[in-house]
N, C-alpha and C positions, 0 to 999 in steps of 0.2 A: 113342868113348872120352871126348870132351868131355862128352857128356850124362851119362855115369856119374859123372864127376868133379863135375859140377854137382849131381847128386842127392846125392852123398856130402857135398859142401860144404853143401848146403841142410839136410840132416839135422843136421850138426854145428851150424850156425847156430841152427836151431830148438831143438835140445837145450840149447844154451847159454842161449838166451833164456828157455826155460821154467825151467831150473834157477835162473837169476838171479831170475826173478819169484817163485819159491817162497820165496826168502829174505826177501821183504817181506810182512808181514801186510797184508791189504787193509783198512786202517783207513779209515773214512769221513772225508772232509774235514770240517773244523770247521763247525759249524752256523751258522744265520743270525745277522745282526748288525744294527747300526743303519745300515749302509751300504747304500743302496738298490741300487746296481749289483751288489754282491756277493750280495745276497739274490735279485735277479733271475737272476743267473748260476746260483746253486745250484738254484733252482727249475727252470730250463730244463735244466740238465745232468742233474738227477735224472730228467727226463722223456725226454730224447732222447740222452743221452750215450753210451749203448751201442747205438744203433740201427744204426750203419753199419760198425763196424770189422770185422765178420765178412764183409762183402761181398767178392766177388772181382772186382767191376767196377771198373776203373780210374777211371771217371767218378765213381762214388759215393765212392770213396776220396779223389779229388782235390777235387771240388766239394762235399764234405760232411765226411768224416772229417778231412781235413787241418786244417780250422778248429778242430776239437775238440782235436787233438793240440797245435796251437799255443797254444790257450787253456790247456791243462793246464800247459804250460811257463810261461806268464804267471802262472798262479795260484801255481805253486811259487815263482817269483821274488818275488811280492808277499807271500806268507804264510810261506814257508820250511817249509810243511807237506809232508812227503814223501809223504803220501797221494796228492797229485796226480801225483807221479812214478810211484807204484805203478799208478795208473790208466793213465798213459802207457805203461808197459812192458807191461801187460796187453793194451792195444790194439796196440802196435807188434809184440809177439811174434806175434800172430795175423796181422797184415797181412804181415809178413815170411814167416811160415810158409805163407801162402796164395799167395805169389808163385809163378808157374809159368813154364814154357818151352814154351808151346803152339806157338811158331813154330820150335822145334827149332834155335835158333841157339847154344845152349849158355849163354845168359844168362837168369837169372830176372828176372821183372818183372810188370807188370800191364797188362792190355789191356781193351778195351771194343768193343762193336759200336754204341755210341750215335751216333757221328758218321760212320761210314763209309757209302759209297753204298748205298742200298737197291736190291736187285737184282730186286724185283718192282714192277710199275707199278700205279698206282691202289690202293695198299695200304690207303687209308682208305675206299674204295668210294664216294667222293663223286661220281665221274663215272659216268654211265650209258652203256651201249652205245648207239651212234647208232641202231641199229635196234630196240632193246628196252630200255625204261626200267626194267624189273625186273632186268636183268642188269648187273652192274658192268662197265664197260669194261675190256678186257684180260684178263678172266677167262673161262674156258671151262667150260661145263656138261658133266658126264659123267653120262649116263643120267638127268639131271635136267631139270626144266622150270621155267617161270616160276612154277609153283605150289609147287615143292619147293626151288628154289635162287634166292633173290631178295634184292634190296636191301630194307632195313627201316629205319624211323626209330628202332628200339630200338638204342641205342648207349650206351657209357659216358659219364658226365658229362665234358664237355670234349672229347669225342671226335669233334667234327664233327656232321654232320646224319644220316649214314647208317652202318649196319653191314650185315652180311648174315645171313640166316637160312637154314639148310639143314634140310629136313624129310625124315624117312624116309617112304616111301610108306604109304598106308593099308592096302595089301595086304602090305607088308613083303617084297617079292620080289627087289629088287636095290638096289645102292648108289646113293645120290644124292650128288653131289659137285660142287665147284668146284675148278679147278686153274689154274695158270699156269706156263709155263716161265720160269725165271730168265733175266735178261738176259745175265749172264756170271758167271764165278767164277774165282778163283785156285786152282790145283791144290794139294792137300795143305795146305789152310788151314782153320782153325776158323771156322765161320760160326755165326750165331745166328738162329733163328726166334723172333721176339718178337711177342706179340699180346695182345689182350684177348679173353676167351672165356667162355661160360657155356652152360648147357643149361636145358631146361624141366623137368628132374628125371626125364625118361624113362630107362628102362633102356638105351635106344639110346646114351646118353651122347654124348661128342664126341671127335673125334680129328683131329689135324693131323699131316702127315708130309711128309718130303722124299723124293722118288722119283728115282732115276737111270733115266731112260727108256732110256738106251743099254744098260744091263745088265739092265733090268727088275727092279731090286731097290729095296727101301725102305732108305734110308740111316739114317734116324732118325725116331722118331714120339713124339708126346706125347698122352696121354689125359687127359680131364678130365670131371667130372660136377657141378661146382659150379653152383648156380642163381643166383648173383649174379655180376656182372662181376668177373673177376680177371685180373691180369696174368700171363702165362705166357711162359716162355723155354725154348728147346730148343737146345743146342749140338750141332753135328755137324761132322765133318771131310770136306771135299770129296775126290773121287777124286784119286789121285796124278797121273793123266793129264789133260791138257787135252782139250777137244772133246766131252765128254759133254753130254747134254741133261739138266739137272736141273729138277725141277718141285716146286712147293709145292702140296699138296693139302689141302682142307678138307672134313670130313665127320663120320662117326659111327664108333663102335666096332663096331656091328653094324647091319645093315639089316633084321633080322627083326622088330624091335619097331616097330609102326606109330606114326606121328605123333610121333616123337621129334624134338625141335628142338635144333639146336646153333647158337649165335650167335657171330659173329666180328667183330672190328674192329681197325683199325690193325695189319694183318698185315705185318710187315717181315722181310726176310731180308738180313743184312749181315755182312760179315767182322768178326771180332774181332781188332783190331790194336792195337799200342802207340802211345802219344802222348807226346811229350817233355814237354808241359805237365803231364800227369798224374804222370809220374815225378818231375818237379821239385817239384810241389806236395806230393806224399806224402813224397818224399825229404828235403825241406828241414827240416821239423820233426824228423825222425829224426836228421838231421845236427846240428841245434841241440841235441838231447839229448846227442849224443856230445860236442859242444863244451862244453856245460855241465858234464858230468861230468869232462871232462879239465881244465877250468879251476877246478874246485871240489874241493879235497882232502876236504872234509867229506862228499862224495858217493861216496867210494871203494867203498861197498857196491854201487854200480851199475856198477862198472868192467867186469864181465864182460858185462853186457847192452850197454853202450856199445861194447865191443870187437867184439861179434858184429854189431851194427848197422853199425859202420864197415866190417867185412869184407864184409858183404852189399852195401853201397852201392858200395864201391870195386871189388868183383869182378863186380858184376852191373849195377846201374843206370847207373853212369857209362860203362863201356866199351861197353854195347850200342848207344850212339848214334854210335860211331865205328868199332867193330870187328865188328859183327854181320853174319853172312852173309845174314841175312834183311832187316834194315833197311838195311844199307850204311853207309858213312861220310857222315854228314850235316853235318860241319863244313866250313866254308869260311873260310880266312884271306883276307880281301878286300884288306888292305893291311898295312903294318907295324904299324898301330895299330887296325885294325878287323877284325872278323870276325863271322860269323853262322851259325846253324844253318839247314839247309834241310829241306824236306819230303822224306822218303824217295822216291826215284824207283822203288823196287821194288814199291810197292803204293799203291793209292789210298786215302788215309786220310779224305778229305773229299768228293771228287767225281771222276768220271771225266773225264779230259781237262783238268784244271786246268792253267793255264800259269804260275802264280806259282812262284817259287823259294824265297825265304827265308820262314821261318815268321812269322806275326804276332808283334809284339813280345812280348806277354805270354807266349806259349808258350815262347819261347827264354829269356826273363828268369826264368821260374819255375825252369828247369833250372840256369842259371848261378848263381842264388841258392844252390842247393844246393852248387855247386862252391866258391863263395867261403867258405861256412861250413865245408866240409870242409877247405879250404886252411888254416884256422886250426888244424886238428888235424894234418894230414899234411905241410903245407908244399909241396905239389905245385906245381912251376913250371908244369906244363901246366894245372892247374885255374886258377891265377892268370891265365895268359895268356888262356884262354878268357873268363874273367869280365871282364877289362879290355877286351878287344877288342869283346865284345858290348856292354859298357857304353858304350864310345865310339861304336859304331855307333848305338845307341839315342839317346844324347845328341845326336849329329849330326842326328838326325831331328826334334828338338824345335825349335819356332819361337817367336818372340816374339809374345805377345798382350798388348800394353802392357808392364807390368813382369813379367808372368807368362809361363810356358811353356804351349804347347799342342802336342799331338802327335796323330798319326793312329793308327788301329788296326793298320795294317800298312804296309809300304813301298809295296805295290801298291794301297792303298786311299786314297781321298780323304775317307772318313768318319772323323770324330774318334773317339778312344778313348773308350769308355764308362766310367762311374764304377765299375762292378763290376770289369771286367777290369783297370782301372787300379790296383786294389789290388796286383796282381802286379807291375806296373811299379814302383810306389812302394816296395814291399817290397825289391826289388833295389836301387833307387836309394839307399834308406836304408842298406842293408847296405854298399854301396860307399862311401857318404859316411862311415859310421862306421869304415871301414877307411882313410880318407884317400885314396881312389882315384877318379879320374875325376870324380865328382860332388862339387862344392865346396859350401861353405855358401851361396854366392850362388845356386847351382843349386837347392838345397833351398828357399831363400826364394822362388824363382820358381815352383817346383812348389806351394808353399803358397799363393802369390798366385793361382794358378789356382783354388784353392778359395775363398779369402776375397774375391777381387775379382770373380770371374766366375761361379762355380757357386753360391755361397751367396746366399740372398735377403736377407741383411742383418739378419735378426731373431735376437735372442738368446733369445727366449721361444718362438717357433714357427718354428725354423729349417727350411729346406728346401734341397735341393741338386739341381742339374740332372743330367740323364742323361749329358751329355757334358762333357769336360774344358775345352771352350772356352766353357762357359756356355749352350750350346744344348740343346734338348730339354725334355721334361717332367720331372716330379719322381718318376717311377716307380722310380728307383734311389736315392732319397734316403737310405735307411737302409743302403745298401751301402758303409759307411764303415769297415770293419774295420781296414784299414791306414791309410787317410786319417787316422784318429784320431791316429796316431802323429806327425802333423805338428804336434801340440800342442807338440812339442819346439821348434818355430820360431815359433809364434804361439799363445798360450794360449787364444785365442778358439776354436780348433779343438775343444778339449775341450767347450765349450758347444754348438757346432754339432752335434756328435755326440751328446752325452749328453742334451740336451734333447729329442731325438727319441725317446728311450727312457724318459723320465721317466714318462709316462702310458700307455706302450705295453707290452703283454705280448709278449715275444719268443717266437718259435716255431721258428726254424731254427738249424742248426749255425753258419752264418756269423755269426749274431747272438751266439753264445757268444764268438767272437773279438772282435766289436765291444765286447761288455761287458767282456771282460778288458782290452782296450786303454783303455776308459773308466776302469776302475779304476786302470790304470797312470798315467793323467794326471789323476787326481782330486786337486785341491789340498786337499781335506779331509784327505787324507793328505799326506805329503811326496812330491814327484815327483822323478824322477832320484835315487832313494834310494841307489843304489850308485855314483853319479858316473860311470856308464858312457857317458853321452851328452854330446856336446861342443857348446858354444855356437858358432853359425855365424860370429860375429865374432872369435873368438879360440880357437884350438885348445887352449889351456891352461886354459880356463875351463869348468866343468861347465854344461851347459844348464840353464836355469831357476834357477840360483843367481847371486846378485848379489855383486859385489865392493864392499866398503865400506872406504875408506882403504887398500885393498890393490892390488897389481899382479900381473902374471904371475910375478913373482919371489917373491912372499910368500903368494899364495893360488892354488893351481894343482892341476891333475890330475897324479897321480903314478902311473906304471905300475910303479915299483919298490917302492912302499909301498902295497899294497892288501891287504885281507883275502881277497878273491876277485874273480873277473872280470878285467877289464883295467885298471881304474883305482881308486884311492882319491883322497881329497882331502888335501892337505897345507897347513898354515898355518905360516908361518915368522915369528917375531917380529922386529921391526926395532929394538927397544930403546926405542921411545918411544910409538908409537901402536898401538892395537889393530888388528890385521890380521884382516879379517872376510870370510867368505862368509855370506850370509843368503838366506832365502826367505820370501816372504809366505805366511802360512797362511790359507787361505780355507775357508769352509764348516764351521767348527768349531761345536760346540754350546755355548751358555752354561751356566755353573754345572755343568759335567760333568767327571768325572774322566777324564784322559787319561794315557797312558803313552808316553813317548818312549824308544826303544831305539837303540843304535848300537854299532858296534865301534870301539874306540879304542886308541891306543898313542902313546908319545912317544919322543923320542931320548934321554931321560934327562938333559937339560941343565938342567932346572929351569924351563923355559918352560911345560911342562905343556900340557894341553889343556882346553878348556871348551866345553860346549854349553849354551845358555840360550834361553828363550822370553821375548820382551819385548813388553809392551803399549805400542805406539807412541803410542797415544792418550793414555795417562796418564803415559808415561815410566817405568813401573815394570817390574822384572823379575818375571815370573810364576813362573819356575822356572829353576834353574841346577844344573849338575853339572860339577865339575872332576875331572881324573884325571891321573895321572903314571906309569901302567904303561908298561913298556918292551917288553911283548909284547902282541899283540892280545888285548883283553879285552872281553867283552860288558858293556855298561853299560845301566842302566835308570833312568828318572826319572819319577815319577808326580806329577801336580799337578792342580789344579782350575782350569778356565777362568773368566774374568771373567763376571759376571752380565749385562753389557751386550754383546749379540751384535754390535753395530755397531763395537766397538773393533777396531783394526787390530793383529794379532799377527804377529810374525815369529820364525822360528827362526834362531839364530846359531851358527856354529862359529868358534872362535878359540883363542888361547893363554890360559892361566890367568895367566901372569906375562909381560907384554909387555916387561919391562925386560931379559930375557935375550936379547941380540941373537943372531939366527940359530938360536935354539932352535925345534924343530919338534914339531908335533902332527899325528897322522895319523888320518883318519876314514874310515869305510866303513859302508854299509848302515844309514843313519839313517832311522828309521821313526817314525810317529806313529799311534796308534790310541786310540779310546775304550777305557778300561780294561776295561769290561765286554764288549767285542767280542772275537771270536775272532781277529781280525787287525788 
């Protein structure tokens, strides 16, 4: 009964997603600009943007597609070009539509065989049998000899030193094969045979299959005839009963064609199982889309898609980790303030016989990141409880490294967290900090200090970052700064540490799309913290990267009641005598170039009005200024030409137009700067 309800629900979700997507024309995002990071992003996205979203592998979706989805949301936030949201929904519709219930627990989700225990030994054929160097250890010849089934140095690039070659006889009279019994299996479970394989082009071709020796039947088989190495996968479901002897067999499609060669390498058989980290990584950008639409009235056209995604997450991805008959309840409330998710005791996701209980930090944090984002939409007390308790548990694990934090990969490990996985840790810490929960401004400064004081080599022109968060290890993970880049909120040098690694580098991977989108977000050639959504660590009323001049928390502050969209706008209140100001230094601008500044503005109608201006601090002159008195949110635009001297210091100011009107207020949101000729 549960399965049929899930199938009906999935059909409704998919139909709603597709219908919503058809409402939006697939307009191509705006073309290249004078912004290096945007141009690099466009080139890379055009090359790889559609490579992963059709995959049904949870690992591909998490460690590849999730970065693309997050970057699309960033690009929309930066450009307000809904073409990026159209791309997002095209991808998300497919990802949600491909979710399945292979474990028959009534919940849809994603799974993978990438990390589960491999059930055949010597799968890479690197080890020879003790008595026969031509025979791979643990493998058994069937009707074959050292001349027809043997180890070979012909192997895929990066595939070790050996593969195996299986030849049909010169007389073509009987099968020539290698096989191996699997170590164990879970009944009624989907497993995957994955391998690299090719042939010599003979009509004998190649064939691998899974055989149930107990019943004498072939469960599943895969045929191939390609003559260059290709990656092959074959899914099959194990018998419902335990105790059968299952075998993996390697050979040909026919034995009657003489001298046909089939080659194999990296032959693995593993269970296809769910992973919390994957659900969290894929689910979080989908949840962020839902939150974005819910918080942005101008995006009401996407409400149907957002509602369907929310239903999918709340009815499938979230409950499967506490209510699934297959996974079991993985939540543990450790104390009144701490809790953590465990590895399921019902199946072996990583290794047989592992003794650790709680998941590595990054795996649980990716999941509760999704929960805290969804909390903003549904107000679930349970989601908030889980996020707060896991956040406190993780924070308790962090230790001082001078003025910085350092932390390990997992509670059971003495090894430090690596730079790559730490992106998941930091993403959650940032989300909680921005909610005013558990992680304080002081905590975020300590995380930032880990980068700037220990991991970074100190160079602003050739920056490198260490592999581990305590400053140890080589620089092999130096470009894995996708979320680290967001720490520019707390130290603007982080932007340079990240961006300069990409200046002369051609990016190639999906994680680098997210790195580039975050570089764009903190590029001071534009205005940063444009929507005033991010808070200064030293004062929760002050927008990050904006400076107060002559003003206080009572006269220049973040305002959740008066914003155009999102969570905050900025309000300036006149004190009757002195200009109350928020400003930001503008860096990286081009001399003698036309720029356009845009923003949303309104006033309280008292006559104090509002004003935005750009000032040349070097010469003391105002380069451009725009005053307004609208009492409803109105889009404003100001075009001007920058000074000819590129070393001049320019700053952008927001203030009142008439400072003598005591307590008169001006409201600002979404203030942006771009070269006039640029797309954004």
